[in-house]
Backbone bond lengths (Angstrom), bond angles and torsions (degrees), N, CA, C in turn:
res aa  C-N    CA-C-N  psi(-1)  N-CA   C-N-CA  omega(-1)  CA-C   N-CA-C  phi
1 M - - - 1.422 - - 1.566 113.05 -
2 A 1.285 115.35 -33.72 1.453 122.49 -177.07 1.543 111.70 -59.03
3 M 1.300 116.53 -43.81 1.455 118.53 178.08 1.466 111.71 -76.58
4 A 1.354 120.22 -32.47 1.464 122.03 178.57 1.517 113.47 -59.99
5 T 1.341 112.75 -34.71 1.512 120.35 -178.16 1.561 112.00 -99.47
6 A 1.266 119.99 3.63 1.406 120.82 179.09 1.555 114.57 -65.04
7 R 1.231 115.74 148.83 1.543 116.12 -177.72 1.528 105.25 -120.99
8 R 1.368 111.62 145.05 1.443 118.91 -175.10 1.573 106.45 -83.73
9 T 1.455 111.64 137.04 1.384 118.31 -176.80 1.522 106.11 -133.05
10 A 1.289 117.47 143.79 1.447 119.79 177.37 1.533 109.96 -99.41
11 L 1.333 115.29 130.56 1.438 118.81 177.36 1.564 107.95 -80.62
12 P 1.309 120.68 174.13 1.494 123.30 -173.42 1.538 110.02 -70.21
13 D 1.344 116.51 -25.46 1.520 116.58 175.30 1.460 115.14 -85.61
14 G 1.444 117.36 2.63 1.480 120.36 174.07 1.537 109.13 100.93
15 T 1.259 120.71 -15.19 1.525 122.32 175.97 1.486 110.45 -62.82
16 T 1.312 114.54 131.59 1.435 119.36 -179.81 1.549 108.95 -102.63
17 I 1.332 114.59 129.13 1.500 122.76 179.17 1.541 106.77 -124.24
18 R 1.358 112.44 161.77 1.449 122.88 173.35 1.562 109.27 -100.43
19 L 1.315 117.15 125.62 1.403 121.59 178.10 1.525 111.39 -109.38
20 I 1.313 115.44 134.13 1.545 120.00 174.12 1.440 107.72 -92.91
21 A 1.303 117.31 155.61 1.461 125.03 173.99 1.482 114.16 -67.64
22 A 1.296 121.63 153.65 1.469 126.22 -170.06 1.552 106.81 -58.57
23 P 1.337 120.41 -48.95 1.462 115.87 -175.43 1.600 113.35 -62.23
24 E 1.313 118.10 -33.13 1.431 120.89 175.93 1.535 109.74 -69.70
25 F 1.350 116.73 -38.75 1.497 119.58 177.95 1.564 110.76 -59.91
26 I 1.399 113.52 -46.52 1.419 116.40 -176.94 1.585 110.66 -67.14
27 A 1.293 116.02 -33.99 1.466 118.82 175.61 1.506 113.96 -63.59
28 T 1.365 115.38 -40.25 1.405 118.08 176.27 1.586 113.92 -63.80
29 K 1.285 114.51 -35.78 1.508 118.30 175.26 1.568 112.86 -69.45
30 L 1.217 114.99 -36.21 1.531 120.50 176.11 1.490 107.62 -64.59
31 V 1.319 119.25 -42.95 1.462 121.61 179.17 1.449 109.15 -62.33
32 E 1.380 120.29 -48.14 1.485 126.65 176.14 1.571 112.02 -50.24
33 V 1.294 116.89 -45.68 1.458 123.64 -179.38 1.517 109.42 -64.79
34 I 1.374 118.80 -47.07 1.399 120.07 -179.52 1.524 112.23 -62.66
35 I 1.339 117.85 -39.89 1.487 124.92 178.62 1.490 105.61 -62.46
36 A 1.382 121.38 -44.18 1.440 121.08 -177.74 1.416 113.59 -64.81
37 V 1.331 121.79 -33.92 1.476 129.78 -178.26 1.511 107.14 -69.02
38 V 1.404 113.72 -49.82 1.473 119.15 -165.00 1.624 107.49 -83.94
39 D 1.319 117.38 -25.92 1.445 119.24 -172.85 1.576 112.56 -62.50
40 G 1.259 116.93 118.60 1.445 123.16 173.25 1.574 111.40 78.47
41 R 1.336 115.67 15.93 1.438 118.78 -178.64 1.572 109.87 -120.20
42 S 1.382 113.48 73.54 1.468 120.89 -176.35 1.480 114.70 -56.94
43 E 1.408 116.53 -31.63 1.454 117.26 -178.31 1.484 114.89 -74.74
44 L 1.344 115.89 -12.58 1.524 116.58 174.92 1.478 117.13 -54.62
45 F 1.395 113.36 -42.70 1.506 117.28 -178.53 1.562 111.11 -66.41
46 E 1.313 120.37 -34.11 1.378 122.15 174.64 1.483 110.38 -66.22
47 E 1.355 119.65 -45.63 1.472 124.89 178.34 1.523 112.18 -55.31
48 L 1.402 111.35 -44.26 1.504 115.60 179.94 1.478 110.18 -64.59
49 N 1.314 115.75 -44.49 1.512 117.21 -176.89 1.494 116.54 -69.35
50 T 1.400 117.99 -26.33 1.392 120.99 -176.76 1.483 114.62 -104.31
51 G 1.397 115.46 -10.45 1.429 119.62 -177.67 1.467 116.12 79.40
52 R 1.429 114.68 5.73 1.511 116.15 178.07 1.553 110.94 -68.76
53 G 1.163 121.44 160.91 1.468 125.93 -179.15 1.458 116.62 77.25
54 L 1.281 115.12 11.10 1.502 118.65 178.97 1.579 111.11 -86.69
55 G 1.241 117.23 -2.53 1.461 119.61 175.02 1.395 115.90 104.89
């Protein structure tokens, strides 16, 4: 959705880029963080299902 709603903007040097709105930008960052936490951590799903690791 972020790229579908992006708007074209010209930089001072004439280069055109596509900007996404702030809420979509923040959402993409949150997704990146979730992927970084989950990636390669198979025990996370067990911890979530059993409630282990909650302190």
